[in-house]
C-alpha positions in Angstrom: 114.7 113.5 101.7 114.6 116.8 103.5 116.8 116.9 106.6 116.1 119.6 109.1 117.6 120.6 112.4 115.2 121.5 115.2 115.6 122.3 118.9 113.2 121.4 121.8 110.0 123.3 121.3 110.5 124.0 117.6 108.2 122.4 115.0 107.8 121.5 111.4 104.6 122.1 109.4 103.5 119.7 106.7 100.9 121.1 104.3 98.4 123.2 106.3 97.2 120.6 108.8 100.1 118.5 110.2 102.5 119.8 112.8 105.5 117.9 114.3 106.9 119.4 117.5 110.2 118.4 119.2 109.0 117.8 122.8 112.2 116.6 124.4 115.7 115.4 123.6 117.5 112.9 125.9 120.8 111.6 124.7 120.1 109.9 121.3 116.4 109.8 121.9 114.0 112.5 120.6 110.4 112.7 121.6 108.0 114.1 119.0 104.5 115.4 119.2 102.3 115.1 116.1 99.1 117.0 115.4 97.2 115.8 112.4 93.5 115.4 111.4 92.0 112.1 112.6 91.5 110.9 109.0 95.3 110.9 108.5 96.9 107.8 110.0 100.1 108.4 112.0 102.2 105.3 112.8 105.7 104.4 113.8 107.5 102.9 110.7 107.8 99.4 112.2 104.0 99.4 112.9 103.3 100.7 109.4 105.5 97.9 107.9 103.5 95.3 110.0 100.2 96.7 108.7 101.4 96.6 105.1 102.6 93.0 105.5 99.4 91.9 107.1 97.4 93.5 104.3 99.5 91.7 101.7 98.9 88.4 103.5 95.2 89.1 103.7 95.1 89.8 100.0 96.8 86.5 99.2 94.3 84.6 101.3 91.4 86.4 99.6 92.7 85.5 96.2 93.1 81.8 97.2 89.6 81.8 98.7 88.1 83.3 95.6 89.8 80.7 93.4 88.4 78.0 95.6 84.9 79.4 95.4 85.0 79.5 91.6 85.6 75.7 91.6 82.3 75.1 93.4 80.3 75.7 90.2 
């Protein structure tokens, strides 16, 4: 993991097309602005974790459904 120190108004560039800017700092809370192409999803980690879990559950359901369909022969 790369750890960087940034001040309000400073930014970090990832590759050529993603920029993360420190918008404000209030106590222990930091507000970030993220500029990225539309095709690159940007999510808070807790939302990303929920998406991953939902996808896993969906895949399980699809496997079960497929197995049930093969029994219909």
